[in-house]
C-alpha positions in Angstrom: 130.2 87.5 106.9 130.6 84.2 109.0 128.0 83.6 111.8 128.3 81.5 114.9 125.9 80.3 117.5 127.0 80.4 121.2 125.2 79.2 124.2 123.7 82.3 125.8 123.8 81.0 129.4 127.4 79.8 129.1 128.6 83.1 127.6 126.7 85.4 130.0 128.2 83.3 132.9 131.6 83.8 131.7 131.0 87.5 131.4 129.9 87.6 135.1 126.1 87.7 134.4 126.2 91.4 134.0 124.5 91.5 130.6 121.1 91.1 129.2 120.4 90.7 125.6 120.3 94.5 124.8 123.3 95.2 126.9 125.2 92.5 125.1 124.0 93.7 121.7 125.6 97.0 122.7 128.8 95.4 123.7 129.0 93.6 120.4 128.6 96.8 118.5 131.4 98.4 120.5 133.7 95.4 119.8 133.0 95.3 116.1 130.7 92.3 115.9 126.9 92.1 115.6 124.3 90.2 117.6 121.9 89.1 115.0 119.5 87.0 116.9 118.7 85.8 120.5 116.6 82.5 120.0 115.0 83.0 123.4 113.2 86.1 122.0 111.3 84.0 119.5 109.1 82.5 122.1 109.1 79.5 124.4 112.1 77.2 124.2 111.4 73.4 124.0 112.1 71.4 127.1 115.9 70.9 127.5 116.6 73.4 124.7 119.1 76.2 125.7 118.9 79.7 124.2 121.5 80.4 121.6 122.9 83.8 120.4 123.5 84.2 116.7 126.5 86.5 116.2 127.9 87.9 112.9 131.8 87.9 112.9 133.9 90.0 110.6 135.4 87.9 107.8 139.0 88.6 108.9 138.5 87.7 112.6 139.1 83.9 112.5 139.9 83.9 116.1 136.3 84.7 116.9 134.7 81.7 115.1 134.2 79.7 118.3 133.1 80.4 121.8 136.6 79.9 123.2 138.0 82.7 121.0 135.0 85.0 121.5 135.0 84.7 125.3 138.8 85.2 125.4 138.6 88.3 123.3 135.7 89.8 125.1 137.2 89.0 128.5 140.4 91.0 127.7 138.3 93.8 126.1 136.2 94.2 129.4 139.3 93.8 131.5 138.1 90.6 133.1 140.8 88.4 131.7 144.5 88.7 130.8 146.2 88.2 127.4 147.0 84.5 126.9 150.5 83.3 125.9 150.8 80.0 124.0 153.7 77.5 124.4 155.1 74.6 122.4 156.0 71.8 124.8 159.8 71.0 124.5 160.3 67.4 123.4 163.4 65.5 122.2 161.5 63.0 120.2 158.4 64.5 118.6 156.0 62.5 116.5 156.9 62.6 112.9 155.1 62.7 109.5 157.1 61.7 106.6 155.9 63.1 103.2 156.1 60.9 100.1 157.4 62.6 97.0 154.3 61.6 95.0 152.3 64.0 97.1 153.6 66.8 94.9 151.1 65.7 92.3 148.1 66.3 94.3 148.4 68.1 97.7 152.0 68.6 98.6 151.9 70.2 102.1 151.1 68.8 105.6 151.5 70.2 109.1 150.6 68.7 112.4 150.2 69.2 116.3 149.1 67.3 119.3 146.8 68.4 122.1 147.5 66.4 125.2 145.1 65.6 128.1 142.1 67.4 126.6 138.9 67.5 128.6 136.0 67.3 126.2 132.2 67.5 126.8 129.4 67.6 124.3 129.6 71.4 123.9 133.3 71.6 123.5 133.2 68.7 121.0 130.7 70.5 118.9 132.6 73.8 119.1 135.8 71.9 117.9 133.9 70.4 114.9 132.2 73.7 114.1 135.4 75.6 114.1 137.1 73.1 111.8 134.2 73.4 109.3 134.4 77.2 109.3 138.2 77.3 108.9 137.9 74.7 106.0 135.2 76.8 104.3 136.8 80.3 104.8 140.6 80.1 105.1 140.6 76.8 103.2 138.5 78.0 100.3 136.1 75.1 100.5 138.9 72.7 101.3 140.8 73.5 98.1 143.8 75.2 99.9 143.5 73.7 103.4 141.8 70.6 104.8 141.8 69.6 108.5 141.9 66.0 109.9 141.7 65.4 113.6 142.3 61.9 115.3 142.2 60.2 118.6 146.1 59.8 119.1 145.6 56.7 121.4 144.0 54.7 118.5 146.9 55.1 116.1 150.7 54.5 116.2 153.4 56.9 115.1 155.5 57.7 113.1 153.0 58.7 110.4 153.4 58.9 106.6 151.6 61.1 104.1 151.4 59.4 100.8 149.8 59.5 97.4 148.3 56.2 96.3 146.2 54.9 93.4 142.4 54.8 94.2 142.3 51.0 93.8 145.1 50.6 96.3 143.3 52.6 99.0 141.0 50.7 101.5 139.5 51.9 104.7 136.3 52.4 106.6 135.3 56.0 106.4 134.0 58.0 109.4 130.6 56.8 110.7 130.5 53.9 108.2 130.8 50.1 108.5 131.7 49.3 104.9 135.4 49.1 103.8 135.8 51.1 100.6 138.5 51.7 98.0 139.0 55.1 96.3 136.5 54.4 93.5 133.8 53.3 95.8 134.4 56.3 98.1 133.7 58.6 95.1 130.6 56.7 94.1 129.3 56.6 97.7 129.9 60.2 98.7 128.7 61.5 95.3 125.2 61.2 96.9 126.2 62.8 100.2 124.7 66.4 100.5 127.9 67.7 102.2 131.0 65.8 101.0 129.9 65.6 97.3 130.8 69.3 96.9 134.5 68.5 97.6 135.0 65.4 95.4 136.1 67.4 92.4 139.3 68.4 94.3 140.9 65.0 93.8 138.5 62.8 91.8 140.3 63.4 88.5 143.8 62.8 89.9 145.5 59.5 89.2 146.6 59.4 92.9 144.8 60.3 96.1 146.5 61.8 99.2 146.4 59.5 102.3 147.7 59.7 105.8 148.8 56.3 107.4 150.1 55.5 110.8 153.0 53.0 111.5 150.7 50.0 111.1 149.6 51.1 107.7 146.2 52.1 109.1 144.5 54.8 107.0 143.8 57.8 109.2 142.4 60.2 106.6 141.7 60.8 102.9 142.1 64.6 102.6 140.2 66.7 101.8 137.3 64.4 101.9 136.9 62.2 105.0 138.6 60.7 108.0 138.9 57.1 108.9 136.3 55.7 111.3 139.2 53.9 113.1 140.8 57.1 114.5 137.6 59.2 115.1 137.4 61.6 118.0 134.8 61.0 120.8 133.9 62.6 124.1 136.3 60.1 125.8 139.3 61.3 123.6 142.2 62.6 125.7 144.9 63.2 123.2 144.1 64.8 119.8 146.5 64.4 116.8 145.9 67.2 114.2 147.1 66.9 110.7 146.3 69.5 108.1 147.0 69.1 104.4 147.3 71.9 102.0 148.5 73.7 98.8 149.3 76.9 100.5 151.9 77.1 103.2 150.8 80.5 104.5 147.1 79.5 104.9 148.0 76.0 106.5 150.0 77.7 109.2 147.3 80.2 109.9 144.7 77.4 110.2 146.9 75.2 112.5 147.7 78.2 114.9 144.1 79.2 115.1 142.9 75.7 115.8 145.4 74.8 118.5 145.4 78.3 120.3 141.6 78.1 120.6 141.3 74.6 122.0 144.6 74.2 123.9 142.6 76.0 126.7 140.9 72.7 127.3 144.2 70.8 127.9 145.2 69.8 131.4 148.1 72.3 131.0 146.2 75.2 129.3 147.6 76.8 126.2 150.4 74.3 125.6 150.8 72.3 122.4 153.0 69.3 121.6 155.0 69.7 118.4 155.0 67.4 115.3 157.9 67.0 113.0 157.3 67.0 109.2 160.0 65.5 107.0 159.7 66.4 103.2 161.1 64.3 100.3 164.2 66.6 99.9 165.3 65.7 103.5 164.3 69.0 105.0 162.4 68.8 108.2 160.1 71.4 110.0 158.6 71.4 113.4 154.9 72.6 113.8 153.2 74.6 115.1 155.4 77.7 114.5 154.7 80.1 117.4 157.2 82.7 116.4 155.5 86.1 116.8 155.9 89.1 114.6 155.9 92.8 115.4 154.8 96.0 113.7 156.4 99.3 114.6 154.2 102.4 114.5 153.9 105.8 116.2 151.4 107.7 118.1 151.3 110.5 115.5 150.4 108.0 112.7 147.7 106.2 114.8 146.2 109.4 116.1 146.1 110.8 112.6 144.4 107.8 111.2 141.8 107.5 114.0 141.2 111.2 114.7 142.1 111.2 118.3 145.0 112.7 120.5 146.4 110.1 122.7 149.9 109.6 124.3 152.1 106.6 123.7 151.1 105.1 127.1 147.4 105.7 126.5 147.6 104.0 123.2 149.5 101.1 124.7 146.6 100.6 127.2 143.9 100.9 124.5 145.6 98.3 122.3 145.8 95.9 125.3 142.0 95.9 125.3 142.3 94.3 121.9 144.7 91.6 123.1 147.6 93.5 121.5 150.7 93.7 123.6 152.7 96.9 122.9 155.7 98.6 124.3 157.2 102.1 123.9 160.7 102.2 122.4 161.9 105.9 122.2 159.3 107.6 120.0 157.9 104.4 118.5 155.3 101.9 119.6 156.2 98.3 118.9 153.2 96.0 118.7 153.5 92.2 119.1 151.1 90.5 116.9 149.1 87.6 118.6 149.2 84.2 117.0 145.5 84.4 116.8 145.5 87.5 114.6 146.8 86.6 111.2 144.7 89.4 109.7 147.0 92.0 111.1 149.5 92.9 108.4 150.4 96.6 108.6 150.0 99.8 110.7 146.6 100.6 109.4 145.3 97.3 111.0 146.7 98.6 114.3 144.9 101.8 113.8 141.6 99.9 113.2 141.9 98.1 116.5 142.8 101.4 118.3 139.6 102.9 116.9 137.5 99.9 118.2 139.2 100.1 121.7 138.6 103.8 121.9 135.1 103.6 120.6 133.9 104.9 117.2 131.1 106.8 118.8 133.6 108.7 121.0 135.9 109.8 118.2 135.4 113.7 117.9 133.6 115.1 114.9 135.7 117.7 113.2 135.1 120.0 110.2 137.1 119.1 107.2 138.9 122.3 106.2 140.8 120.9 103.3 139.4 122.0 99.9 140.0 119.7 97.0 138.8 119.6 93.4 138.3 116.4 91.7 139.8 115.8 88.3 140.3 112.7 86.0 143.6 111.0 86.0 145.7 112.0 83.0 145.6 108.4 81.6 141.8 108.4 81.8 141.5 111.8 80.2 143.7 110.6 77.3 141.7 107.4 77.0 138.5 109.4 76.7 140.0 111.4 73.8 140.9 108.3 71.9 137.6 106.6 72.6 135.7 109.7 71.5 137.6 109.9 68.2 137.0 106.3 67.4 133.3 106.4 68.2 132.8 109.6 66.2 134.4 107.7 63.2 131.4 105.4 63.5 133.3 102.5 65.1 131.6 100.4 67.9 133.3 100.1 71.3 133.5 96.7 73.0 134.7 95.8 76.5 136.3 92.3 76.7 137.7 90.1 79.5 141.0 91.0 81.1 141.7 87.3 81.6 142.2 84.8 78.7 143.8 81.5 77.7 147.5 81.1 77.2 146.8 80.0 73.6 144.9 83.2 72.8 148.0 85.3 73.3 150.6 83.0 71.8 149.6 79.8 69.9 146.5 81.3 68.2 148.3 84.5 67.2 151.5 82.4 65.9 153.6 84.0 68.7 156.3 82.4 70.9 156.1 82.7 74.7 159.5 83.7 75.8 158.5 83.8 79.5 159.0 87.6 80.0 155.6 88.9 78.8 152.4 87.6 80.5 151.3 87.2 84.1 150.2 83.6 84.6 147.6 82.7 87.3 148.8 80.0 89.7 145.2 78.5 90.2 143.0 79.4 87.2 139.4 78.3 87.5 139.1 77.4 83.8 141.4 77.1 80.8 139.8 80.3 79.6 141.3 82.3 82.4 144.9 81.2 82.6 146.7 84.5 82.1 146.3 88.3 82.3 146.0 89.6 78.7 149.0 91.3 77.2 147.2 92.3 74.0 143.6 93.4 73.3 143.4 91.8 69.8 142.3 88.3 71.1 139.3 89.8 72.8 138.2 91.6 69.5 138.7 88.5 67.5 136.5 86.6 69.8 133.9 89.4 69.6 133.8 89.1 65.8 133.6 85.3 66.1 130.5 85.5 68.3 128.9 88.1 66.0 129.5 86.6 62.6 125.7 86.5 61.9 125.6 90.3 61.7 126.2 92.0 58.3 129.7 93.2 57.4 131.6 95.4 57.7 132.2 94.9 61.5 134.1 97.9 62.9 135.1 97.5 66.6 137.6 99.0 69.0 138.7 98.8 72.7 140.7 101.1 74.8 141.7 99.2 78.0 144.6 98.0 80.1 146.8 95.1 79.4 149.3 93.6 81.9 152.9 92.9 81.3 155.8 91.6 83.4 158.1 94.4 84.4 161.1 93.5 86.7 161.7 97.3 87.4 158.5 97.7 89.3 157.9 96.7 93.0 155.5 93.9 92.1 157.1 92.9 88.8 154.2 93.7 86.7 152.8 96.9 85.0 149.4 97.8 83.6 149.6 99.5 80.2 146.8 101.4 78.4 146.3 100.0 74.8 144.0 101.1 72.0 143.1 98.4 69.5 140.7 98.5 66.4 139.6 95.8 64.1 137.9 96.0 60.6 136.3 92.8 59.2 134.7 92.6 55.9 134.7 90.8 52.5 138.1 92.6 51.8 140.8 93.5 54.2 140.7 97.2 53.2 143.9 98.1 55.0 143.4 101.8 54.0 140.4 101.9 56.3 142.2 100.8 59.4 145.1 103.0 58.6 142.7 105.9 58.1 141.4 105.4 61.6 144.9 105.3 63.0 145.5 108.6 61.2 142.4 110.1 62.8 143.6 109.0 66.3 147.1 110.3 65.9 145.9 113.7 64.6 143.6 114.1 67.6 146.7 113.6 69.8 148.6 116.2 67.8 150.7 113.9 65.6 150.4 113.6 61.8 151.8 111.1 59.5 155.4 111.9 58.6 158.6 110.3 57.2 161.3 108.8 59.3 163.6 111.9 59.0 161.0 114.4 60.3 161.3 115.6 63.9 157.7 115.2 65.0 154.9 112.8 63.8 154.3 109.1 63.4 155.3 106.7 60.6 155.0 103.0 59.7 158.1 100.8 59.6 158.0 97.6 57.7 158.2 94.6 60.0 157.7 90.9 60.1 154.9 90.4 62.7 153.9 86.7 63.0 150.2 87.3 63.4 150.0 89.3 60.2 150.4 88.4 56.6 154.0 88.6 55.3 154.5 92.0 53.6 151.3 93.3 55.1 152.4 94.4 58.5 154.3 97.3 60.1 155.4 98.8 63.4 153.7 102.1 64.3 156.6 104.4 65.3 156.3 107.8 67.2 159.0 110.4 66.5 159.2 113.5 68.6 162.2 115.7 68.7 164.6 112.9 67.6 163.2 110.4 70.2 161.6 107.4 68.6 159.2 105.1 70.4 157.5 101.9 69.1 153.8 102.3 69.8 152.6 99.0 68.4 151.7 97.2 65.2 149.3 97.4 62.3 148.5 94.9 59.5 146.3 92.3 57.8 145.6 89.3 60.1 147.2 86.0 59.0 144.9 83.3 57.6 146.1 80.8 60.2 145.1 83.2 63.0 141.7 83.6 61.4 141.3 79.8 61.3 142.3 79.6 65.0 139.5 81.9 65.9 136.9 80.2 63.5 136.8 83.2 61.2 136.7 83.3 57.4 136.5 87.0 56.5 139.7 89.1 56.0 140.6 91.3 58.9 142.9 94.2 59.3 143.8 95.7 62.7 146.1 97.8 64.7 147.0 97.9 68.4 149.1 100.7 70.0 150.2 101.7 73.5 148.8 105.2 74.2 150.9 105.9 77.4 153.7 107.6 75.5 151.3 110.4 74.7 151.0 111.4 78.4 
């Protein structure tokens, strides 16, 4: 949960000096935040030191991460202030950022905006910097997804370019330094910096670094690491140029909107922002910030049912207003316009949560739950327990392996071809060992045997868990399937042992071994499965009343597969989908 420090005197003055610490703590509770500490309660403050309030902010309320947003929200909640509206200043010739095609290698996205005639003092400057840090850490995922750069517009000259250059071709004086450095020297210098060294890994292994230039080829920033000293902001800055680079367009728009809506209140014309045009290599251009608002349509019956109250449409509209949500009644529905400052609001239940806060959790009537329900396992879990129990009673050892694995584990190491329609691939894996969601359990069991080769043979292990497959017929395009996999490793493959376990499992589910012509049972059908020895593999087929379903495969593992997993002992295995038994 993020925390912020706000000036106690400044905050209480904004609230009309009608609160002491205890009363404010109660207000925080009602609003859904928490006052953790008042520094003035610790004892005497040093001369010139001002009391600070340490406040815990919910992780989804990015609009409350600075005093500007906090006072604005509390002011509306208490009825002291009105809901603010934000405007993009019309301009026929906006400042432009042109994106170089090479940026696609490292950090492809950039947005921008300008705050004109800003009036800064020490407190506002600190709040501005602190908010940037918090957005970089939270929404920006430690600057990996989003990184903010702010500049004194009067020290640079547009139009601007966003390029990717070789480290040795980059030269500028970083913020608060006097030495001109190239890319390699920057990595060496900031490798000893307690703060910036944590972000070096984002770009240090890249052949090119992202750089923002002005029209005079003056370096403005090296995202996501450091800005240039040339364009640094000071208390005398009047016009602020904001550029935010990113790898995620949704996150970068959220960060830009939060930043400009919070600090546009300090502009000479409050709550106005000057746009910036961004031109991408394909010729497409976009104007930022995007202040288009979204709406959610809900109803009094839904909101009342979720919260546990009984309010009319008009009463709900008034309560939502306390949470800075503008709503209007259209026939039997309530249409809520989502503020630019609330990217956390995605669906009706989010509206219900704010309604509960506005009404007051302590005021929600307590009622007796008259619904009688009986808990029961899901059918798939009940089936899983049957299979697990039978395997365990047959003296096999259960293992639980990781659901993420390397791409090679499923394809190259098993001598299988990736046709693109099987596995779900992670877009930003942390390591090469976690590139995809597993579509088979077998690689996990092979790794288990590899890590336990020192134990005496035979090794008999099994797992009954979910795998993930692409499925275009579902809403999300993927589907979990429950598989059962068993593996026998010894001095001999002993195929009869693994088939005997399969017989035991199938009989426990009411299916015995049969021939292909019988109406009910299971049988093995010869098949060429790449991960098994030729002539030593088969499909496991289920036959019920003339309907035939392929459950999985059984066989003796191919020597090449064993070599890939650093194994020398023969292994026989089967893996089946148990969901057809539901």
